[in-house]
Every structure is written in C-alpha cells, then in structure tokens.
FIRONU-145151 format. One record per residue: residue in one letter; x, y, z of N, C-alpha, C, O in turn. Coordinates in nm, 2 decimals, decimal comma. Each point is the difference from the previous one (the first is absolute). Layout:
! FIRONU-145151
<A <X Y Z> <X Y Z> <X Y Z> <X Y Z>>
...
This chain:
! FIRONU-145151
<X <-1,68 5,56 6,14> <-0,07 0,06 -0,11> <-0,15 0,01 0,05> <-0,06 -0,10 0,02>>
<X <0,01 0,22 -0,01> <-0,14 0,02 0,03> <-0,08 0,02 -0,13> <0,05 0,07 -0,09>>
<X <-0,16 -0,14 0,08> <-0,08 0,00 -0,13> <-0,13 0,06 0,02> <-0,07 -0,03 0,10>>
<X <0,02 0,10 -0,20> <-0,13 0,06 0,00> <-0,07 -0,06 -0,12> <0,04 0,00 -0,11>>
<X <-0,16 -0,07 0,14> <-0,08 -0,06 -0,11> <-0,13 0,08 -0,01> <-0,07 0,02 0,10>>
<X <0,04 0,03 -0,22> <-0,13 0,07 -0,02> <-0,08 -0,08 -0,10> <0,05 -0,06 -0,09>>
<X <-0,18 0,07 0,10> <-0,09 -0,05 -0,09> <-0,07 0,11 -0,07> <-0,07 0,08 0,06>>
<X <0,10 -0,06 -0,19> <-0,05 0,12 -0,08> <-0,05 -0,05 -0,13> <0,06 -0,06 -0,08>>
<X <-0,19 0,10 0,06> <-0,07 -0,04 -0,13> <0,01 -0,14 -0,03> <0,03 -0,04 -0,12>>
<X <-0,04 -0,05 0,22> <0,00 -0,14 -0,03> <0,13 -0,07 0,00> <0,01 -0,12 -0,02>>
<X <0,10 0,20 0,03> <0,13 -0,05 0,00> <0,08 0,02 0,13> <-0,03 0,10 0,07>>
<X <0,11 -0,20 -0,03> <0,09 0,02 0,11> <0,13 0,06 -0,04> <0,06 -0,05 -0,11>>
<X <-0,01 0,14 0,18> <0,13 0,06 -0,03> <0,08 0,00 0,13> <-0,05 0,02 0,11>>
<X <0,18 -0,04 -0,12> <0,09 0,00 0,12> <0,11 0,10 -0,02> <0,06 0,02 -0,11>>
<X <-0,03 0,05 0,22> <0,11 0,10 0,00> <0,08 -0,01 0,13> <-0,05 -0,05 0,10>>
<X <0,17 0,09 -0,11> <0,08 0,01 0,12> <-0,07 0,11 0,09> <-0,03 0,10 -0,05>>
<X <0,01 -0,13 0,17> <-0,07 0,09 0,09> <0,11 0,10 0,05> <0,04 0,00 0,12>>
<X <-0,01 0,09 -0,21> <0,11 0,10 0,03> <-0,03 0,13 -0,08> <-0,01 -0,01 -0,13>>
<X <-0,01 0,12 0,19> <-0,02 0,12 -0,07> <0,12 0,04 -0,08> <0,12 -0,01 0,05>>
<X <-0,14 0,05 -0,18> <0,11 0,03 -0,09> <0,08 0,13 0,05> <0,11 0,02 -0,04>>
<X <-0,18 0,06 0,11> <0,06 0,13 0,05> <0,09 -0,02 0,12> <0,11 0,06 0,01>>
<X <-0,16 -0,13 0,09> <0,06 0,01 0,13> <0,04 -0,14 0,05> <0,05 -0,01 0,12>>
<X <-0,07 -0,09 -0,19> <0,05 -0,14 0,03> <-0,06 -0,05 0,13> <0,07 -0,07 0,07>>
<X <-0,19 0,10 -0,04> <-0,07 -0,05 0,12> <-0,12 -0,09 -0,05> <-0,05 0,02 -0,11>>
<X <-0,01 -0,10 0,19> <-0,12 -0,08 -0,04> <-0,11 0,10 -0,02> <-0,02 0,10 0,07>>
<X <-0,06 -0,13 -0,17> <-0,11 0,09 -0,03> <-0,11 0,00 0,11> <-0,07 0,10 0,02>>
<X <0,07 -0,21 0,05> <-0,10 -0,01 0,11> <0,07 0,02 0,14> <-0,03 -0,08 0,09>>
<X <0,12 0,18 -0,08> <0,07 0,02 0,12> <-0,08 0,03 0,12> <0,03 -0,03 0,12>>
<X <-0,15 0,09 -0,14> <-0,09 0,04 0,11> <-0,11 -0,10 0,00> <-0,08 0,00 -0,09>>
<X <0,06 -0,08 0,20> <-0,10 -0,10 0,00> <-0,14 0,06 0,01> <-0,10 -0,07 -0,03>>
<X <0,08 0,20 0,06> <-0,13 0,06 0,01> <-0,05 0,06 -0,13> <-0,10 0,07 0,00>>
<X <0,17 -0,09 -0,11> <-0,02 0,08 -0,12> <-0,03 -0,10 -0,12> <0,08 -0,09 -0,01>>
<X <-0,18 0,11 -0,06> <-0,02 -0,08 -0,12> <0,08 0,05 -0,11> <0,00 0,11 -0,04>>
<X <0,08 -0,21 -0,02> <0,09 0,05 -0,11> <-0,04 -0,02 -0,14> <0,08 0,01 -0,09>>
<X <-0,21 -0,05 0,07> <-0,06 0,00 -0,13> <-0,12 0,09 0,01> <-0,10 -0,03 0,07>>
<X <0,11 0,14 -0,14> <-0,11 0,10 0,00> <-0,03 0,05 -0,14> <0,09 0,03 -0,08>>
<X <-0,22 -0,01 0,06> <-0,04 0,06 -0,13> <0,06 -0,06 -0,12> <0,04 0,07 -0,10>>
<X <-0,02 -0,20 0,10> <0,05 -0,07 -0,11> <0,15 0,00 -0,02> <0,06 -0,04 -0,10>>
<X <0,02 0,10 0,20> <0,14 0,01 0,00> <0,06 -0,06 0,12> <-0,06 -0,01 0,11>>
<X <0,19 -0,04 -0,12> <0,08 -0,04 0,11> <0,07 0,12 0,06> <0,06 0,07 -0,08>>
<X <-0,08 -0,04 0,21> <0,05 0,12 0,05> <0,10 -0,03 0,11> <-0,02 -0,08 0,09>>
<X <0,14 0,15 -0,09> <0,10 -0,01 0,11> <-0,06 0,07 0,12> <-0,05 0,12 -0,01>>
<X <0,06 -0,18 0,12> <-0,07 0,06 0,12> <0,09 0,11 0,07> <-0,05 0,07 0,09>>
<X <0,17 -0,05 -0,14> <0,08 0,10 0,07> <0,00 0,13 -0,08> <-0,02 0,10 0,07>>
<X <0,04 -0,10 -0,20> <0,00 0,13 -0,07> <-0,10 0,00 -0,11> <0,00 0,09 -0,09>>
<X <-0,09 -0,19 0,08> <-0,12 -0,01 -0,09> <0,03 0,00 -0,15> <-0,08 0,04 -0,08>>
<X <0,20 -0,09 0,04> <0,02 -0,03 -0,14> <-0,10 -0,10 -0,05> <-0,04 -0,09 0,08>>
<X <-0,01 0,10 -0,20> <-0,10 -0,08 -0,05> <0,05 -0,09 -0,12> <0,07 0,06 -0,08>>
<X <-0,11 -0,18 0,08> <0,05 -0,10 -0,10> <-0,12 -0,07 -0,07> <-0,10 -0,02 0,07>>
<X <0,11 0,00 -0,20> <-0,11 -0,07 -0,07> <0,00 -0,15 0,03> <0,10 -0,06 0,00>>
<X <-0,22 0,00 0,04> <0,00 -0,14 0,04> <0,02 -0,09 -0,12> <0,05 -0,11 0,02>>
<X <-0,07 0,15 -0,14> <0,01 -0,09 -0,12> <0,15 -0,02 -0,04> <0,03 -0,10 -0,06>>
<X <0,06 0,20 0,09> <0,14 -0,02 -0,04> <0,10 0,06 0,10> <0,12 -0,01 -0,03>>
<X <-0,17 0,07 0,13> <0,09 0,06 0,11> <0,07 0,13 -0,04> <0,08 0,04 0,08>>
<X <-0,12 0,02 -0,19> <0,06 0,12 -0,04> <-0,04 0,12 0,10> <-0,10 0,00 0,06>>
<X <0,19 0,09 -0,05> <-0,02 0,12 0,08> <-0,11 0,09 -0,06> <0,01 0,04 -0,12>>
<X <-0,11 -0,01 0,19> <-0,11 0,08 -0,04> <0,02 0,15 0,04> <-0,03 0,09 -0,07>>
<X <0,07 -0,08 0,20> <0,01 0,13 0,06> <0,08 -0,01 0,13> <0,00 -0,10 0,07>>
<X <0,07 0,21 -0,04> <0,08 0,01 0,12> <0,15 0,00 -0,02> <0,05 0,02 -0,11>>
<X <0,02 -0,05 0,22> <0,15 0,01 0,00> <0,06 -0,12 -0,07> <0,13 -0,01 0,01>>
<X <-0,20 -0,08 -0,07> <0,06 -0,12 -0,07> <0,08 0,04 -0,13> <0,07 -0,08 -0,05>>
<X <-0,10 0,20 0,00> <0,07 0,06 -0,11> <0,02 -0,10 -0,12> <0,11 -0,01 -0,05>>
<X <-0,22 -0,05 0,01> <0,00 -0,09 -0,11> <0,05 -0,14 0,03> <0,00 -0,09 -0,09>>
<X <0,05 0,06 0,21> <0,05 -0,13 0,03> <-0,12 -0,08 0,06> <-0,07 0,04 0,09>>
<X <0,04 -0,16 -0,15> <-0,11 -0,08 0,05> <0,04 -0,10 0,09> <0,11 -0,02 0,05>>
<X <-0,21 -0,06 -0,01> <0,02 -0,12 0,09> <0,06 -0,11 -0,08> <-0,02 -0,01 -0,12>>
<X <0,10 -0,07 0,19> <0,07 -0,11 -0,07> <-0,10 -0,12 -0,01> <-0,04 -0,05 0,10>>
<X <0,01 0,02 -0,23> <-0,09 -0,11 -0,02> <0,06 -0,14 0,03> <0,12 -0,02 -0,02>>
<X <-0,20 -0,07 0,07> <0,05 -0,14 0,03> <-0,09 -0,09 -0,08> <-0,12 0,03 -0,02>>
<X <0,17 -0,14 -0,02> <-0,08 -0,10 -0,08> <-0,08 -0,09 0,09> <0,05 -0,05 0,10>>
<X <-0,17 0,02 -0,14> <-0,09 -0,09 0,07> <-0,04 -0,11 -0,10> <-0,01 0,02 -0,12>>
<X <-0,02 -0,14 0,18> <-0,06 -0,11 -0,07> <-0,12 -0,04 0,08> <-0,01 0,00 0,12>>
<X <-0,10 -0,03 -0,20> <-0,12 -0,04 0,07> <-0,02 -0,15 -0,03> <0,00 -0,05 -0,11>>
<X <-0,03 -0,02 0,22> <-0,03 -0,14 0,00> <-0,13 -0,02 0,07> <-0,01 -0,02 0,12>>
<X <-0,10 0,02 -0,20> <-0,13 -0,01 0,06> <-0,03 0,12 0,09> <0,00 0,11 -0,06>>
<X <-0,03 -0,13 0,18> <-0,03 0,11 0,09> <0,13 0,05 0,07> <-0,02 0,09 0,09>>
<X <0,13 -0,14 -0,12> <0,13 0,04 0,07> <0,08 0,09 -0,10> <0,01 -0,02 -0,12>>
<X <0,06 0,11 0,18> <0,10 0,08 -0,07> <0,14 -0,03 0,05> <0,02 -0,03 0,12>>
<X <0,08 0,03 -0,21> <0,13 -0,03 0,04> <0,09 0,11 -0,06> <-0,01 0,04 -0,11>>
<X <0,10 0,00 0,19> <0,10 0,11 -0,04> <0,11 -0,07 -0,07> <0,06 -0,10 0,05>>
<X <-0,02 0,14 -0,17> <0,11 -0,05 -0,08> <0,12 0,08 0,02> <0,00 0,12 -0,04>>
<X <0,10 -0,17 0,10> <0,12 0,07 0,02> <0,11 -0,04 -0,09> <0,11 0,05 0,00>>
C-alpha cells in the first residue's frame, strides 16, 4: 500500500497513492510535482483531486475520488490506521 499524505489548511489527510482512473501511483514520474495549484494531480493523464477530501475535480477520474485512509496524530508523529 503506497500512501500519500497532504497537509491542507492545517489538517493532514492521507489517501492511497493510486489514481482512480488508471490505478497507477499519482507520483509515477519522479521529475514532476504532483500537487499543483491547490490540487493533487495525476502525473500521467492529469486528473485533478481535491486535497481536502480526494474527490475528482477534473479529468478522466469520472467522479471517482482518491481512497481516503485514516490517520492518528500523536504529538509530532502521524500513524496510519488500518
């Protein structure tokens, strides 16, 4: 399981690092920034997802968003809850 953690408006959010459209990691290309203009962007076909809830904003994701994962915060550490 690859995990993507974003810090957005003071909150940490975790998602499975998998594009809803093509089932590849969102950061498949190491030379490309996958958070742009306030959205999480798939590096292969540029589907855009909202950082606050992972919903599809635009592109070939056709309304399917990122799979959210639960986080717990313990001081300065984050833990993934499975």
